[in-house]
C-alpha positions as CSV (number, residue, x, y, z in Angstrom):
1,M,14.2,15.0,29.4
2,N,15.1,14.8,33.1
3,M,18.6,15.0,34.4
4,D,20.1,12.6,36.9
5,A,23.7,11.9,38.1
6,A,24.4,9.7,35.0
7,G,23.2,12.4,32.6
8,E,20.1,12.9,30.5
9,T,17.2,10.4,30.8
10,I,13.9,10.2,29.0
11,G,11.1,11.1,31.4
12,E,7.7,9.6,32.1
13,V,5.9,12.0,29.7
14,Y,7.3,9.7,26.9
15,D,6.0,6.4,28.4
16,P,3.4,5.9,25.6
17,V,6.2,5.8,23.0
18,L,6.7,2.3,21.6
19,A,9.8,2.9,19.5
20,W,12.2,5.8,18.7
21,D,12.4,6.8,15.0
22,L,15.9,8.1,14.1
23,G,14.9,9.6,10.7
24,H,13.6,9.1,7.2
25,N,15.3,9.2,3.8
26,L,18.7,8.6,5.4
27,A,21.6,8.6,2.9
28,V,25.2,7.5,3.2
29,G,26.2,10.9,4.5
30,D,23.8,10.6,7.4
31,L,25.2,7.4,8.9
32,D,27.7,8.9,11.4
33,R,25.1,11.4,12.8
34,T,22.5,8.7,13.1
35,S,25.0,6.4,14.9
36,Q,25.7,9.1,17.4
37,L,22.0,9.8,17.9
38,A,21.3,6.1,18.4
39,D,24.0,6.0,21.2
40,E,22.5,9.0,22.9
41,V,18.9,7.7,22.8
42,R,20.0,4.3,24.2
43,R,21.8,6.0,27.1
44,A,18.8,8.2,27.9
45,D,16.3,5.3,27.6
46,R,18.4,2.7,29.4
47,F,15.5,1.8,31.8
48,R,13.0,1.0,29.1
49,A,15.3,0.0,26.2
50,R,12.7,0.6,23.6
51,P,13.6,-0.3,20.0
52,L,15.2,2.1,17.6
53,V,14.0,2.3,14.0
54,C,15.0,4.3,10.9
55,S,14.1,4.5,7.2
56,P,17.3,4.7,5.0
57,V,17.4,5.0,1.3
58,A,21.0,3.8,0.9
59,D,23.5,1.6,2.7
60,L,20.8,-0.3,4.4
61,R,23.1,-2.9,5.8
62,S,25.1,-0.4,7.8
63,Y,22.0,1.3,9.1
64,S,20.5,-2.1,10.0
65,R,23.4,-2.6,12.4
66,L,22.5,0.5,14.3
67,V,18.8,-0.1,15.0
68,G,16.3,-2.8,16.0
69,A,14.3,-2.6,12.8
70,I,14.5,-1.0,9.4
71,V,11.3,0.7,8.1
72,A,10.7,0.3,4.4
73,E,9.1,3.6,3.3
74,R,7.6,4.3,-0.1
75,S,4.5,6.0,-1.3
76,P,3.1,4.3,-4.4
77,L,-0.5,5.5,-4.2
78,G,-1.2,8.3,-6.8
79,T,2.1,7.6,-8.6
80,S,3.3,5.6,-11.6
81,L,4.6,2.7,-9.4
82,E,2.3,-0.3,-9.8
83,L,1.4,-2.1,-6.5
84,A,2.7,-5.3,-7.9
85,D,6.1,-3.6,-8.4
86,Y,5.9,-2.1,-4.9
87,G,5.5,-5.6,-3.6
88,T,8.6,-6.8,-5.5
89,W,10.5,-3.8,-4.0
90,L,9.4,-4.7,-0.5
91,R,10.4,-8.4,-0.9
92,E,13.9,-7.3,-1.9
93,R,14.5,-5.1,1.1
94,P,15.4,-7.9,3.6
95,R,18.2,-9.1,1.3
96,L,19.9,-5.7,1.8
97,L,19.8,-5.8,5.6
98,A,22.2,-7.4,8.1
99,P,21.0,-11.0,8.8
100,G,18.3,-11.1,11.4
101,T,17.2,-7.5,11.1
102,P,13.4,-7.2,11.2
103,L,11.7,-5.2,8.4
104,W,8.8,-2.9,9.2
105,A,6.6,-1.4,6.5
106,S,5.4,2.2,6.4
107,I,1.8,2.1,5.1
108,Q,0.5,5.1,3.1
109,T,-3.1,6.0,4.2
110,Q,-3.3,9.3,2.2
111,L,-1.8,10.7,-0.9
112,D,1.6,12.5,-0.6
113,P,1.1,15.9,1.1
114,L,2.6,17.7,-1.9
115,L,0.1,16.0,-4.2
116,L,-2.8,17.0,-1.8
117,E,-1.5,20.5,-1.8
118,Q,-1.6,20.5,-5.6
119,Q,-5.2,19.3,-5.5
120,S,-6.1,22.0,-3.0
121,L,-4.6,24.7,-5.3
122,F,-6.4,23.3,-8.4
123,T,-9.8,22.9,-6.7
124,G,-9.8,25.8,-4.2
125,K,-10.8,23.2,-1.6
126,D,-8.8,22.0,1.4
127,Q,-7.8,18.5,0.4
128,R,-5.4,17.8,3.2
129,R,-7.7,15.5,5.0
130,A,-8.5,13.4,1.9
131,G,-7.8,9.7,2.2
132,V,-7.4,6.9,-0.3
133,E,-9.5,3.9,-1.0
134,P,-9.7,1.4,1.9
135,E,-9.0,-1.3,-0.6
136,Q,-5.7,0.4,-1.5
137,I,-4.6,0.5,2.2
138,R,-5.5,-3.2,2.4
139,M,-3.4,-4.0,-0.7
140,L,-0.4,-2.2,0.8
141,V,-0.7,-4.0,4.1
142,F,-1.0,-7.4,2.4
143,Q,1.9,-6.7,0.1
144,A,3.9,-6.0,3.3
145,L,2.7,-9.2,4.9
146,A,3.7,-11.1,1.8
147,A,7.1,-9.6,2.0
148,G,7.6,-10.9,5.6
149,A,7.2,-7.5,7.4
150,R,7.3,-7.8,11.2
151,G,5.7,-4.5,11.9
152,F,3.6,-1.7,10.4
153,S,3.6,2.1,10.7
154,F,0.5,3.7,9.3
155,R,1.4,7.1,8.0
156,S,-1.1,10.0,8.1
157,S,-0.6,13.7,7.3
158,S,-3.8,14.8,9.1
159,P,-5.3,13.6,12.4
160,L,-7.8,10.7,12.6
161,D,-10.2,12.3,15.0
162,Y,-11.8,14.7,12.5
163,Q,-15.5,14.0,11.7
164,D,-15.5,14.6,7.9
165,Q,-16.4,11.6,5.7
166,A,-12.9,11.0,4.4
167,T,-11.4,10.9,7.8
168,R,-14.1,8.7,9.2
169,T,-13.6,6.2,6.4
170,R,-9.8,6.2,6.9
171,A,-10.1,5.6,10.6
172,K,-12.6,2.8,10.2
173,A,-10.5,1.2,7.5
174,L,-7.4,1.2,9.8
175,E,-9.4,-0.1,12.8
176,S,-10.7,-3.0,10.6
177,L,-7.2,-3.9,9.4
178,N,-5.8,-3.8,12.9
179,L,-8.5,-6.3,14.0
180,E,-7.2,-8.7,11.3
181,L,-3.6,-8.1,12.2
182,E,-4.2,-8.8,15.9
183,I,-5.7,-12.3,15.0
184,I,-2.8,-13.3,12.8
185,E,-0.1,-11.7,15.0
186,P,1.7,-15.0,15.6
187,F,2.3,-15.3,11.9
188,V,3.4,-11.7,11.5
189,A,5.8,-11.9,14.5
190,A,7.4,-15.3,13.9
191,G,6.1,-16.8,10.6
192,Q,8.8,-17.6,8.1
193,L,8.2,-16.7,4.4
194,S,8.3,-20.2,3.0
195,A,6.9,-20.0,-0.6
196,I,5.2,-18.0,-3.3
197,S,2.1,-19.9,-4.3
198,V,0.7,-19.9,-7.9
199,S,-2.6,-19.3,-9.5
200,G,-3.8,-19.1,-13.1
201,N,-4.2,-15.3,-13.1
202,R,-1.2,-13.0,-13.6
203,E,-2.8,-10.3,-11.5
204,L,-3.0,-12.7,-8.5
205,T,0.0,-13.2,-6.3
206,A,0.2,-15.0,-3.0
207,A,2.8,-15.7,-0.3
208,V,2.9,-18.2,2.5
209,L,3.9,-17.5,6.1
210,Q,4.7,-20.7,8.0
211,T,4.9,-21.4,11.7
212,E,5.5,-24.8,13.4
213,N,2.0,-26.1,13.1
214,A,0.3,-23.9,10.5
215,R,0.6,-22.0,7.3
216,L,-1.0,-18.7,6.3
217,L,-1.6,-18.1,2.6
218,I,-1.9,-14.4,1.7
219,P,-3.5,-13.9,-1.8
220,I,-3.6,-10.4,-3.3
221,W,-5.3,-9.2,-6.5
222,C,-3.2,-6.3,-7.9
223,G,-4.4,-5.2,-11.3
224,A,-2.7,-2.5,-13.3
225,G,-3.5,1.0,-12.2
226,A,-4.7,-0.1,-8.7
227,Q,-2.4,2.5,-7.2
228,F,-4.8,5.1,-8.8
229,V,-8.2,3.4,-8.7
230,P,-8.6,-0.4,-8.1
231,G,-10.6,-2.4,-10.5
232,Q,-13.2,-5.0,-9.4
233,S,-10.3,-7.3,-8.4
234,A,-12.7,-10.2,-7.8
235,G,-13.7,-13.5,-9.2
236,N,-15.2,-16.9,-8.4
237,E,-13.6,-20.3,-8.2
238,I,-10.1,-18.8,-7.5
239,S,-7.5,-21.5,-6.8
240,F,-3.9,-21.4,-5.4
241,T,-1.4,-24.3,-5.2
242,V,0.6,-24.3,-2.0
243,P,3.7,-26.4,-1.9
244,G,4.7,-28.6,1.1
245,V,1.4,-28.7,3.0
246,P,1.0,-31.8,5.2
247,A,-1.9,-34.0,4.2
248,S,-3.5,-33.5,7.7
249,H,-3.8,-29.7,7.2
250,E,-7.3,-28.4,6.4
251,P,-7.8,-25.0,4.8
252,Y,-10.0,-22.2,6.1
253,E,-10.7,-18.7,4.9
254,L,-9.9,-16.5,7.8
255,T,-11.8,-13.2,8.5
256,P,-12.0,-11.3,11.7
257,A,-15.7,-12.2,11.8
258,G,-15.4,-16.0,11.3
259,L,-13.7,-19.0,9.7
260,N,-15.0,-20.7,6.5
261,A,-13.9,-24.2,5.6
262,I,-12.8,-24.2,1.9
263,R,-12.0,-27.0,-0.6
264,K,-8.6,-28.6,-1.0
265,Q,-7.1,-31.1,-3.5
266,R,-3.8,-32.8,-3.6
267,V,-2.1,-32.0,-6.9
268,T,1.3,-32.1,-8.5
269,G,3.3,-29.4,-6.8
270,G,1.4,-29.3,-3.5
271,T,-2.2,-28.7,-2.2
272,R,-4.7,-26.7,-4.3
273,V,-7.1,-24.6,-2.3
274,T,-10.1,-23.0,-3.9
275,L,-12.2,-20.0,-2.9
276,D,-15.8,-19.9,-4.1
277,E,-15.4,-16.1,-4.3
278,F,-12.4,-13.8,-3.8
279,G,-12.1,-10.0,-3.8
280,V,-8.9,-7.9,-3.4
281,T,-7.3,-9.8,-0.6
282,S,-7.9,-12.8,1.6
283,L,-6.2,-14.9,4.4
284,I,-6.3,-18.7,4.2
285,L,-5.3,-20.7,7.2
286,L,-3.9,-24.2,6.7
287,T,-3.5,-26.3,9.9
288,G,-4.3,-29.6,11.5
289,D,-3.5,-28.5,15.0
290,P,-6.6,-27.9,17.2
291,R,-4.6,-25.5,19.4
292,V,-4.0,-23.2,16.5
293,L,-7.7,-23.3,15.6
294,S,-8.7,-22.7,19.2
295,A,-6.4,-19.6,19.4
296,I,-7.7,-18.2,16.1
297,T,-11.3,-18.8,17.1
298,T,-10.7,-17.0,20.4
299,G,-9.4,-14.0,18.6
300,I,-12.3,-14.0,16.3
301,Q,-14.8,-14.2,19.1
302,R,-13.3,-10.9,20.4
303,S,-13.4,-9.1,17.1
304,R,-16.3,-10.4,15.1
305,A,-19.1,-8.0,16.2
306,Q,-16.9,-5.0,15.7
307,A,-15.4,-6.3,12.4
308,A,-18.8,-6.9,10.9
309,K,-20.1,-3.5,11.9
310,L,-17.0,-1.8,10.5
311,S,-17.3,-3.6,7.2
312,V,-21.0,-2.6,6.9
313,D,-20.2,1.0,7.8
314,L,-17.4,1.1,5.2
315,A,-19.7,-0.3,2.6
316,L,-22.3,2.3,3.3
317,E,-19.8,5.1,3.2
318,K,-18.4,3.8,-0.1
319,L,-21.9,3.6,-1.6
320,S,-22.6,7.2,-0.5
321,L,-19.4,8.5,-2.0
322,V,-19.7,6.6,-5.3
323,D,-23.4,7.5,-5.7
324,Q,-22.5,11.2,-5.2
325,I,-19.5,11.3,-7.5
326,D,-21.2,9.1,-10.2
327,R,-24.2,11.4,-10.3
328,T,-22.0,14.5,-10.6
329,L,-19.9,12.9,-13.4
330,T,-23.1,11.8,-15.3
331,V,-24.2,15.4,-15.4
332,N,-20.9,17.1,-16.0
333,A,-18.7,14.5,-17.9
334,Q,-20.0,11.3,-19.2
335,A,-22.2,8.5,-17.9
336,V,-21.3,4.9,-17.1
337,T,-24.0,2.9,-18.8
338,S,-24.4,0.2,-16.1
339,A,-23.7,2.5,-13.1
340,E,-27.3,2.6,-11.9
341,D,-27.7,-1.2,-12.1
342,W,-24.4,-1.7,-10.2
343,R,-25.6,0.7,-7.5
344,V,-28.8,-1.2,-7.1
345,V,-27.0,-4.4,-6.8
346,S,-24.6,-3.0,-4.2
347,R,-27.4,-1.3,-2.2
348,R,-29.4,-4.6,-2.1
349,I,-26.4,-6.6,-0.8
350,I,-25.7,-3.9,1.9
351,E,-29.3,-4.1,3.0
352,Q,-28.9,-7.9,3.4
353,A,-25.7,-7.3,5.4
354,E,-27.4,-4.9,7.7
355,L,-30.1,-7.5,8.4
356,R,-27.5,-10.2,9.2
357,L,-25.7,-7.7,11.5
358,V,-28.9,-7.1,13.5
359,A,-29.4,-10.9,13.7
360,Q,-25.8,-11.2,15.0
361,D,-24.8,-13.4,12.1
362,Y,-21.5,-11.5,12.0
363,K,-19.7,-13.8,9.6
364,T,-22.4,-13.5,6.9
365,A,-22.7,-9.7,7.4
366,Y,-18.9,-9.3,6.9
367,I,-18.9,-11.4,3.7
368,L,-21.9,-9.5,2.3
369,A,-20.5,-6.1,3.1
370,H,-17.3,-6.9,1.2
371,R,-19.2,-8.4,-1.6
372,S,-21.2,-5.2,-2.0
373,T,-18.2,-3.1,-2.8
374,R,-17.2,-5.0,-5.9
375,A,-20.0,-3.4,-8.0
376,L,-19.0,0.0,-6.7
377,R,-15.4,-0.6,-7.8
378,L,-16.7,-1.2,-11.3
379,I,-18.3,2.2,-11.3
380,E,-15.2,3.9,-10.0
381,R,-12.8,2.2,-12.4
382,S,-15.1,2.9,-15.4
383,H,-15.2,6.6,-14.7
384,W,-11.4,6.7,-14.0
385,E,-10.5,4.9,-17.3
386,A,-12.7,7.4,-19.2
387,A,-10.9,10.3,-17.5
388,V,-7.4,9.1,-18.2
389,A,-7.9,7.7,-21.7
390,K,-6.2,10.7,-23.4
391,L,-3.5,11.3,-20.8
392,G,0.0,10.0,-21.3
393,T,0.0,8.9,-17.7
394,P,-2.7,9.4,-15.0
395,A,0.0,11.1,-12.9
396,S,0.1,14.0,-15.3
397,S,-3.1,15.3,-13.7
398,P,-3.1,15.7,-9.9
399,L,-6.9,15.3,-10.0
400,A,-6.9,12.1,-12.0
401,V,-4.9,10.0,-9.5
402,G,-8.1,8.9,-7.6
403,F,-11.8,8.6,-8.0
404,A,-13.1,11.3,-5.6
405,T,-11.4,14.2,-7.5
406,L,-12.6,13.2,-11.0
407,P,-15.3,15.9,-11.2
408,E,-12.6,18.5,-10.6
409,H,-10.4,16.8,-13.2
410,W,-13.1,17.2,-15.8
411,R,-13.7,20.8,-14.9
412,M,-10.0,21.5,-15.2
413,V,-10.0,19.8,-18.7
414,E,-12.9,22.0,-19.7
415,T,-11.1,25.1,-18.5
416,L,-7.9,24.2,-20.3
417,N,-9.7,23.5,-23.5
418,G,-10.7,27.2,-23.6
419,V,-7.3,28.7,-23.1
420,Q,-4.2,29.1,-25.1
421,P,-1.0,27.6,-23.6
422,G,1.6,30.2,-22.5
423,R,5.3,30.0,-22.1
424,N,6.7,27.1,-20.2
425,Q,7.1,28.4,-16.6
426,L,9.5,25.7,-15.6
427,N,13.0,27.1,-16.3
428,G,14.7,24.8,-18.7
429,G,11.7,22.4,-18.6
430,N,11.7,21.8,-22.4
431,F,15.2,20.1,-22.0
432,E,16.5,21.7,-25.2
433,N,19.4,23.7,-23.7
434,L,22.0,22.4,-21.2
435,D,23.0,26.0,-20.1
436,A,19.4,26.8,-19.4
437,L,19.2,23.7,-17.2
438,V,22.3,24.6,-15.2
439,S,21.3,28.2,-14.7
440,G,17.8,27.1,-13.7
441,G,19.1,25.1,-10.8
442,W,18.7,21.6,-12.2
443,E,21.0,19.1,-10.5
444,H,22.4,15.7,-11.8
445,I,22.7,13.5,-8.7
446,Q,24.4,10.0,-8.7
447,H,24.4,7.4,-6.1
448,A,27.3,5.1,-6.8
449,E,26.3,1.4,-7.1
450,N,28.8,-1.4,-7.7
451,G,28.4,-2.8,-11.1
452,V,26.2,0.0,-12.4
453,K,27.1,2.8,-14.8
454,T,24.8,5.8,-15.5
455,V,24.3,8.3,-18.2
456,V,22.3,11.6,-18.2
457,E,22.1,13.4,-21.5
458,L,19.9,15.6,-23.7
459,A,19.2,13.3,-26.6
460,P,17.2,13.4,-29.9
461,Q,15.8,9.9,-29.0
462,A,14.1,11.4,-25.9
463,A,12.4,14.3,-27.6
464,R,8.6,14.7,-27.1
465,S,8.6,18.2,-28.8
466,G,11.4,20.2,-30.2
467,K,14.7,18.6,-31.0
468,L,15.9,17.1,-27.7
469,G,14.7,15.5,-24.5
470,L,16.1,14.3,-21.2
471,R,17.3,10.7,-21.1
472,L,18.5,8.9,-17.9
473,R,20.1,5.5,-18.3
474,A,21.4,3.0,-15.8
475,T,23.1,-0.2,-17.2
476,A,25.2,-3.0,-15.9
477,A,28.9,-2.2,-16.1
478,D,29.4,-5.9,-17.1
479,P,26.3,-7.0,-19.2
480,K,27.3,-10.6,-18.6
481,S,27.2,-10.2,-14.9
482,P,24.5,-7.6,-13.9
483,P,23.8,-6.9,-10.2
484,A,21.0,-9.0,-8.7
485,M,19.3,-6.0,-7.3
486,I,19.9,-2.2,-6.8
487,E,19.5,-0.7,-3.4
488,S,18.4,2.8,-4.4
489,P,18.1,4.8,-7.7
490,P,21.6,5.2,-9.0
491,V,20.8,8.5,-10.8
492,W,18.2,11.1,-10.7
493,I,17.6,14.8,-11.6
């Protein structure tokens, strides 16, 4: 910082900064300190007045009065939190903020650093640069779009300029997503969340962002376990019913490489739009305004060549990774019967996409590249399901929370099969003795929530082995009038 007559000011070295982050995991006790910090930053940045943001876990309404935007931060990938439940959690956040406060979403692009450290210790390899599936990042972004998020913060624990395969894939996936976000920026910045549309598939959800002259339908296919390894998440003849669409509006599937007109039908409850094929996520534009179409088309013209190339590159890198891991698992674990056929199908489609890319048919190249990954997801999911079949939860093995580490998971299983279990190294970890828990440093933490009562106990009903187990309960103080939502976990250990 530089000093002037009025005190400290933020110097030119910080000109590239877009916003000031006041902290993460902020609790009730951090509110006064954060308020003071906000005042200091505003005084020092008075010539630029860049927005302040923060990521609280409690008392969101008070924090939202201090800053320009609240960042919703949660890391579901590699955990037991289903992506559909993550979407529900995101949609609840704006109701906890002061009216008018924008919500930003922090998007996970890698597994939690502690989990990556565990993987490194188990495998003897440096896993810190490892990424997650590009499809998973897409699902997180689209869940945030469907929750009405106004901004995105892509979170990385390692730089994006390394040249290993995992980092290259992560960087390209983020570049591709940003091309899409740039095209739909008017909806992200000013669109109102107007409806949740319906389909005939419980794994399919969709939301609608509405501007004055257009609507953007955001469908997402979130199957169980997608936070570990997504399934194929694709189908043909997928329909959604969107309420309140004017008869003059026409539907188009929107990609950064082109617009595709799709079918519509007026039905009871709204307008039904149908995609001939759908995979993981999509964007459907509904409008009758030529100015909207012109603006979208102009954006696509700028991005289509790069978007098509990125999609083909990502498909090739996914094919390479799946081919390598599948062959390793076939030798060392168990084979997936149809894997070779699925690889052949994927490779053939990618070759077609490459030809369309050379011919500058960017829209077709983009569609084919995305289509090629569906067969590869079948291979990934089949191997993952075989690996976790005997686990109580996939999260119980740090090496079974994703596809790329499954060979190491099977090697760990083989090693463990040949050893005798020793004494539990986690002090008090069998949850049989309260004194052992207290002396071992275990803490019972409560966050008071109006209308909620909590209980933590060692109970026979929770026993997995031995006589007792740990049970945590949160219930409505008045069962006839339970709280509509809970801001943060009311009790934890």
